[in-house]
Each structure stands twice: as structure tokens, then as C-alpha cells.
MARVOZA-405592 format. One record per residue (C-alpha): residue number from 1; x, y, z; residue in one letter. Coordinates in Angstrom, 3 decimals, always signed. Each point is the difference from the previous one (the first is absolute). Layout:
BEGIN
(r NUM; (X; Y; Z); A)
...
//
This chain:
BEGIN
(r 1; (-15.877; +4.804; -19.069); M)
(r 2; (+2.417; +2.834; +0.520); S)
(r 3; (+3.329; -0.291; +1.759); G)
(r 4; (+1.331; +2.167; +2.828); P)
(r 5; (-0.408; +3.714; -0.676); R)
(r 6; (+2.783; +2.499; +0.268); E)
(r 7; (+0.525; +0.973; +3.619); G)
(r 8; (-1.410; -3.250; +1.444); E)
(r 9; (+3.364; -1.141; +1.268); G)
(r 10; (+1.337; -0.587; -3.516); V)
(r 11; (+3.750; -0.465; +0.391); R)
(r 12; (+0.962; -3.535; -0.993); R)
(r 13; (-1.228; -3.029; -1.839); N)
(r 14; (-1.639; -2.186; +2.616); R)
(r 15; (-0.240; -3.718; -0.578); R)
(r 16; (-3.546; -1.431; +0.101); P)
(r 17; (+0.917; -2.145; +3.007); Q)
(r 18; (+1.107; +3.094; +1.950); Q)
(r 19; (-3.344; +1.639; -0.735); L)
(r 20; (-1.947; -3.128; +0.862); L)
(r 21; (+1.791; -0.416; +3.342); L)
(r 22; (-0.654; +3.662; +0.853); A)
(r 23; (-3.687; -0.421; -0.848); F)
(r 24; (-0.328; -3.209; +2.017); L)
(r 25; (+1.847; +1.425; +3.003); G)
(r 26; (-1.966; +3.263; +0.040); S)
(r 27; (-3.545; -1.186; -0.738); L)
(r 28; (-0.343; -3.787; +0.162); V)
(r 29; (+2.127; -1.210; +2.920); L)
(r 30; (-2.048; -0.456; +3.211); D)
(r 31; (-3.131; +1.321; -1.704); S)
(r 32; (-3.288; -1.790; -0.521); D)
(r 33; (+0.621; -0.295; -3.739); C)
(r 34; (-0.852; -3.379; -1.498); P)
(r 35; (+2.409; -1.517; -2.527); P)
(r 36; (+0.117; +2.460; -2.898); L)
(r 37; (-0.929; -0.974; -3.522); S)
(r 38; (+2.354; +0.321; -2.940); T)
(r 39; (-2.247; +2.820; -1.248); R)
(r 40; (+0.659; +2.061; +3.129); V)
(r 41; (+3.764; -0.423; -0.286); F)
(r 42; (-0.070; +0.857; -3.706); L)
(r 43; (-2.024; +3.118; +0.774); H)
(r 44; (+2.353; +1.171; +2.773); V)
(r 45; (+3.226; -0.746; -1.864); L)
(r 46; (-1.419; +1.261; -3.284); G)
(r 47; (-0.744; +3.354; +1.594); D)
(r 48; (+3.675; +0.080; +0.967); L)
(r 49; (+1.096; -0.462; -3.587); G)
(r 50; (+0.714; -3.751; +0.180); V)
(r 51; (-0.992; -1.898; -3.125); A)
(r 52; (-2.396; -2.928; +0.404); E)
(r 53; (+2.589; -2.577; -1.048); A)
(r 54; (+2.500; +1.307; +2.542); A)
(r 55; (-2.664; +0.063; +2.722); A)
(r 56; (-1.020; -3.595; -0.683); R)
(r 57; (+3.644; -1.103; -0.068); A)
(r 58; (+0.583; +1.704; +3.365); T)
(r 59; (-2.972; -1.791; +1.577); L)
(r 60; (+1.285; -3.327; -1.322); A)
(r 61; (+3.550; +0.674; +1.201); R)
(r 62; (-1.122; +1.009; +3.499); M)
(r 63; (-2.162; -3.115; +0.171); T)
(r 64; (+2.991; -2.184; -0.899); R)
(r 65; (+2.060; +1.757; +2.681); K)
(r 66; (-2.593; -0.825; +2.640); G)
(r 67; (-1.089; +3.608; +0.529); M)
(r 68; (-3.495; -0.394; -1.447); L)
(r 69; (-2.454; -2.890; +0.172); E)
(r 70; (-2.136; -0.523; -3.099); R)
(r 71; (-3.519; -1.407; +0.186); T)
(r 72; (-2.607; -0.495; -2.702); Q)
(r 73; (-3.685; +0.961; +0.139); E)
(r 74; (-1.517; -1.167; -3.244); G)
(r 75; (+1.801; +1.987; -2.672); R)
(r 76; (+1.364; +2.550; +2.489); T)
(r 77; (+3.480; -0.335; +1.466); A)
(r 78; (+0.528; +1.570; +3.430); R)
(r 79; (+3.183; +0.751; +1.927); Y)
(r 80; (+0.532; +0.328; +3.741); G)
(r 81; (+3.067; +0.547; +2.148); L)
(r 82; (+1.755; -3.105; +1.269); T)
(r 83; (+1.081; -0.206; +3.677); P)
(r 84; (+3.613; +0.535; -1.123); A)
(r 85; (-0.982; +3.162; -1.871); A)
(r 86; (-2.001; +1.293; +2.951); E)
(r 87; (+2.986; -0.526; +2.296); K)
(r 88; (+2.365; +1.781; -2.387); L)
(r 89; (-2.356; +2.947; -0.520); L)
(r 90; (-0.656; +0.365; +3.739); R)
(r 91; (+3.727; +0.094; +0.689); Q)
(r 92; (+0.418; +2.694; -2.647); A)
(r 93; (-3.005; +1.905; +1.351); K)
(r 94; (+1.683; +0.434; +3.380); E)
(r 95; (+2.708; +2.073; -1.624); R)
(r 96; (-2.341; +1.612; -2.540); V)
(r 97; (-2.203; +1.319; +2.813); N)
(r 98; (+2.817; +0.952; +2.373); S)
(r 99; (-0.103; +3.723; +0.892); P)
(r 100; (+3.822; +0.031; -0.014); R)
(r 101; (+1.069; -2.642; -2.530); P)
(r 102; (+3.414; +1.569; -0.615); F)
(r 103; (+1.071; +0.293; +3.649); T)
(r 104; (+2.396; -2.334; +1.825); H)
(r 105; (+1.979; +0.284; +3.219); A)
(r 106; (+3.274; +1.804; -0.571); D)
(r 107; (+3.133; -2.040; +0.696); G)
(r 108; (-1.439; -3.490; -0.554); E)
(r 109; (+0.742; -1.911; -3.193); W)
(r 110; (-0.667; -3.522; -1.224); T)
(r 111; (+2.793; -1.678; -1.964); L)
(r 112; (-0.747; -3.050; -2.138); L)
(r 113; (+2.450; -2.257; -1.784); S)
(r 114; (-1.117; -2.790; -2.306); Y)
(r 115; (+1.240; -1.978; -2.965); S)
(r 116; (-2.148; -1.496; -2.733); M)
(r 117; (+1.278; -1.919; -3.058); P)
(r 118; (-0.236; +1.822; -3.312); E)
(r 119; (-1.989; -2.977; -1.276); S)
(r 120; (-2.872; +1.058; +2.280); R)
(r 121; (-0.688; +3.257; -1.802); R)
(r 122; (-3.734; -0.352; +0.565); D)
(r 123; (+0.447; -0.182; +3.762); L)
(r 124; (+2.691; +2.706; -0.009); R)
(r 125; (-2.480; +2.381; -1.656); H)
(r 126; (-2.689; -0.793; +2.587); Q)
(r 127; (+2.487; +0.490; +2.841); I)
(r 128; (+1.094; +3.386; -1.325); R)
(r 129; (-3.631; +1.113; -0.324); A)
(r 130; (-0.714; -1.062; +3.591); R)
(r 131; (+3.127; +1.748; +1.281); L)
(r 132; (-0.822; +3.228; -1.823); A)
(r 133; (-3.511; +0.030; +1.484); W)
(r 134; (+1.494; -0.602; +3.471); A)
(r 135; (+2.267; +3.046; -0.417); G)
(r 136; (+3.309; -1.670; -0.873); F)
(r 137; (+2.621; +1.499; -2.254); G)
(r 138; (+3.048; -1.820; -1.342); G)
(r 139; (+3.369; +1.018; +1.445); L)
(r 140; (+1.915; -2.549; -2.076); R)
(r 141; (-0.544; -3.478; -1.412); D)
(r 142; (-1.836; -2.090; +2.578); G)
(r 143; (-0.100; +2.732; +2.669); L)
(r 144; (-3.156; +2.042; +0.606); W)
(r 145; (-0.907; +2.692; +2.514); I)
(r 146; (-3.349; +1.384; +1.177); A)
(r 147; (-0.888; +2.731; +2.499); P)
(r 148; (-1.507; -1.137; +3.287); G)
(r 149; (-0.723; -3.513; +1.255); R)
(r 150; (-1.311; -2.236; -2.795); V)
(r 151; (-1.764; -3.301; +0.699); D)
(r 152; (+1.945; -2.250; -2.369); I)
(r 153; (-2.286; -2.969; +0.687); A)
(r 154; (-2.917; +2.057; -1.296); E)
(r 155; (+1.947; +1.154; -3.054); V)
(r 156; (+0.679; -3.597; -0.998); F)
(r 157; (-3.328; -1.473; +1.085); A)
(r 158; (-1.428; -2.492; -2.479); G)
(r 159; (+0.962; -3.409; -1.331); E)
(r 160; (+1.744; +1.463; -3.040); Q)
(r 161; (+2.588; +1.615; +2.307); F)
(r 162; (+0.633; -3.028; +2.228); A)
(r 163; (+3.475; -0.599; -1.417); E)
(r 164; (+1.016; +3.648; +0.573); V)
(r 165; (+0.014; -0.346; +3.781); T)
(r 166; (+2.865; -2.486; -0.236); G)
(r 167; (+2.229; +2.349; -1.990); V)
(r 168; (-0.813; +3.344; +1.653); A)
(r 169; (+1.414; +1.662; +3.126); D)
(r 170; (-1.452; +3.139; +1.552); A)
(r 171; (+1.331; +2.365; +2.649); F)
(r 172; (-1.298; +3.031; +1.861); L)
(r 173; (+2.810; +2.561; -0.248); A)
(r 174; (+1.014; +3.520; +0.940); A)
(r 175; (+2.702; +2.081; -1.735); P)
(r 176; (+3.327; +0.297; +1.782); M)
(r 177; (+1.467; +3.374; +0.845); S)
(r 178; (+1.576; +1.622; -3.044); G)
(r 179; (-2.273; -1.713; -2.536); T)
(r 180; (-1.311; +2.381; -2.645); D)
(r 181; (-3.569; -1.276; +0.047); V)
(r 182; (-1.228; +2.513; -2.580); S)
(r 183; (+2.640; -1.159; -2.502); A)
(r 184; (-0.815; -3.622; +0.783); L)
(r 185; (-3.679; +0.546; -0.728); L)
(r 186; (+0.778; +1.549; -3.358); R)
(r 187; (+1.748; -3.247; -0.937); K)
(r 188; (-3.142; -1.979; +0.750); A)
(r 189; (-2.648; +2.434; -1.300); W)
(r 190; (-0.310; +2.682; -2.648); D)
(r 191; (-1.114; +2.813; +2.300); I)
(r 192; (-0.763; +2.448; -2.796); E)
(r 193; (-2.069; -2.600; -1.852); A)
(r 194; (-2.031; -0.573; +3.172); I)
(r 195; (-0.572; +3.745; +0.323); R)
(r 196; (-1.085; +0.151; -3.640); A)
(r 197; (-2.580; -2.751; +0.605); E)
(r 198; (-1.462; +1.968; +2.893); H)
(r 199; (-0.093; +3.234; -1.961); E)
(r 200; (-1.660; -1.726; -2.945); S)
(r 201; (-2.606; -1.591; +2.267); F)
(r 202; (-0.746; +3.327; +1.662); I)
(r 203; (-0.270; +1.896; -3.285); A)
(r 204; (-2.324; -2.605; -1.517); A)
(r 205; (-2.371; -0.374; +2.929); W)
(r 206; (-0.193; +3.615; +1.032); R)
(r 207; (-1.363; +0.634; -3.484); S)
(r 208; (-2.689; -2.624; +0.687); D)
(r 209; (-1.641; +2.267; +2.569); R)
(r 210; (-3.331; +1.377; -1.119); G)
(r 211; (-0.592; -2.666; -2.633); R)
(r 212; (-3.282; -1.901; -0.094); K)
(r 213; (-0.980; -3.390; -1.376); G)
(r 214; (+2.109; -2.955; -1.161); R)
(r 215; (+0.231; -1.025; +3.657); W)
(r 216; (+1.165; -3.595; -0.425); I)
(r 217; (+2.677; +0.804; -2.604); P)
(r 218; (+1.329; +2.878; +2.083); R)
(r 219; (+0.067; -2.000; +3.238); L)
(r 220; (+1.696; -2.892; -1.782); T)
(r 221; (+2.635; +2.275; -1.530); L)
(r 222; (+0.564; +1.641; +3.374); L)
(r 223; (+0.527; -3.409; +1.587); G)
(r 224; (+2.376; -1.153; -2.724); A)
(r 225; (+2.071; +3.175; +0.260); D)
(r 226; (+0.094; -0.198; +3.796); W)
(r 227; (+1.146; -3.625; -0.055); L)
(r 228; (+2.742; +0.945; -2.455); Q)
(r 229; (+1.133; +2.823; +2.285); L)
(r 230; (+0.037; -2.336; +3.016); L)
(r 231; (+2.205; -2.405; -1.961); R)
(r 232; (+2.347; +2.843; -0.962); T)
(r 233; (+0.440; +1.783; +3.338); D)
(r 234; (+1.217; -2.273; +2.837); P)
(r 235; (-0.577; +2.662; +2.643); G)
(r 236; (+3.515; +1.211; +0.709); L)
(r 237; (+0.620; +1.888; +3.280); P)
(r 238; (-0.698; +3.725; -0.286); A)
(r 239; (+3.401; +0.789; +1.552); S)
(r 240; (+1.676; -1.237; -3.193); H)
(r 241; (-2.338; +1.763; -2.445); L)
(r 242; (-0.392; +3.618; -1.144); P)
(r 243; (-2.210; +2.140; +2.210); G)
(r 244; (-2.576; +0.492; -2.758); D)
(r 245; (-0.489; -3.753; -0.547); W)
(r 246; (-3.482; -0.437; -1.579); P)
(r 247; (-1.070; -3.335; +1.545); A)
(r 248; (-2.333; +1.523; +2.653); P)
(r 249; (-1.774; +2.030; -2.703); D)
(r 250; (-0.478; -3.137; -2.116); S)
(r 251; (-1.491; -1.929; +2.925); A)
(r 252; (-2.386; +2.828; +0.883); E)
(r 253; (-1.080; +0.392; -3.628); L)
(r 254; (-0.613; -3.728; -0.481); Y)
(r 255; (-2.246; -0.144; +3.053); R)
(r 256; (-1.899; +3.113; -1.100); E)
(r 257; (-0.653; -1.319; -3.513); R)
(r 258; (-0.882; -3.505; +1.215); F)
(r 259; (-2.489; +1.318; +2.556); D)
(r 260; (-1.768; +2.008; -2.698); E)
(r 261; (+0.047; -2.595; -2.776); L)
(r 262; (-0.728; -3.243; +1.866); E)
(r 263; (-3.656; +0.625; +1.008); P)
(r 264; (-0.914; +1.040; -3.541); H)
(r 265; (+1.900; -2.925; -1.533); A)
(r 266; (-1.656; -2.486; +2.356); S)
(r 267; (-3.439; +1.350; -0.883); A)
(r 268; (+0.839; -0.178; -3.712); W)
(r 269; (+1.181; -3.596; +0.377); L)
(r 270; (-3.272; -0.961; +1.707); R)
(r 271; (-1.916; +1.489; -2.932); E)
(r 272; (+2.233; -1.886; -2.437); L)
(r 273; (-0.637; -3.269; +1.843); L)
(r 274; (-3.747; +0.592; +0.035); Q)
(r 275; (+0.066; +0.656; -3.740); S)
(r 276; (+2.062; -3.124; -0.553); D)
(r 277; (-2.406; -2.106; +2.088); A)
(r 278; (-2.849; +1.182; -2.202); G)
(r 279; (+1.743; -1.420; -3.079); R)
(r 280; (+0.101; -3.585; +1.269); R)
//
């Protein structure tokens, strides 16, 4: 099977798990799909350039993490979303589908301070990933800032984060008169890197217009790129950004490409499932 073709959002090496989560969130979550066989996953990931060994390892790893539930039908292994995975993907989908995902009220900021022992590197990594998705940038060690009002309880929902609530303090804040907010934001975020991500996304997916076929791979790549952009751009207030900031163009383009690709990809997935059922 061939990998992604030039122009189909090719900008970075995407990990198989990123692709799998984009596929599950776009086409499987809240659909009438039964648990998918290993063959279906190998077909989808293979068409995205993922080797069979890496695809199988990703399925096994996501099963161990409690994201997928594995069942056996004779010689066929099938995988379905666990309740925890469904909850996580639905939470992400709210922001993915937002018409204005990069917009927050000007003047409101959430400050978060926490301390975690260096010995808990595994948890520290998970915390940082959660904070980045929630729009936080690091001002200095242990102090994070995010635009708007962030629900900290939702950020740290889950048993694995239970100990964080005892070592974290959060405040809703507003800058005092004389504070150079623009300079402060550049300490917490690389503004030019965020712009570059938007420009790369726009260049890649504008070139996707007019293409036909490869619906599932293209929709999956679109989803993976969009999730990466949402992790990168916290949605800083427009008053502190250049007037030609590209975020609105990215949001409009994502919705346009998704609306075109999703019906075709869903139909293609139904055909793939019918073909797979015939091989039982």
C-alpha cells in the first residue's frame, strides 16, 4: 500500500497513534461501526504509510493503555473504543468542531502553579501534554498561563491525575496596568512558530482542493494535522497578535475540507467493513 502522496498534508512525520486517534475520532466515534478487525486497521494505517509491525504494536499499546478493547471472534481479533477513550475523544471533538477554536475573551487569563517531583517523569509528561492541549504555556518553572477561563478540574480529570489536585493552585487573573502583555506572551509561546504551523496547514490543505479518492487517508491526515495545530495554538487574544494572524483562515479551511471529505470517507469505510465481513 502506498503512503501519503505529495500535497496530502505532508509536512511532518506523524506517529501511528496520532493517525489512529484521528481516524477513530473522525469516523468511528459515535458511529454505528462494530468493533473493527485487525485487517481493517492494517488496511487504513497501511494506506497511510505505516508498516504492519508498527500498526500491530500501536493496537497493542493502545489496548494496554485502556483506549481500545480487544475481543476475539475465532481467528479474528477485533478492537472497539473503551468508555475512557470515547470520553477523551468526545472532549477533543468539542474543540475540533468549534467554529472559533482559537478565540478567547480578551483580558481573562488562567494562572496555574504546580510542583511535581522529578522522580515522577511519567506523570510530568502527561501533565504537560494535558496543559498544552488546554492552551497553557510555561512562564517559568511551575507557573503556567492560558488565555480565557480554563476548567482545571476537567484538565486533570482521571484517576492518573488524582495526586495533581493536591499540589496545584489555579487563579483567574487579569493583567495590571502597565503590564506588557504582548511581551509576556512571547515568554510563554513562540508566536512565530505558531504562525508557521498555521501557514503550513493552510498551504498543505489548500492544495488538497480538487483531489479525488483516498478519502480515508486524506480525512485522517487532515484530522491529525488539525489536532496538532490545536495543540500548538492556544488561542491568544487578537489584540496581542498581528492583524494578519492566520488562525481564522485555518479554521475555515479545516471545516471546508472536513465537510467535503467526511461523507466520502464514511462511505468508503462502510464498503471496507462490508468487504471485511465477507472474509469471515
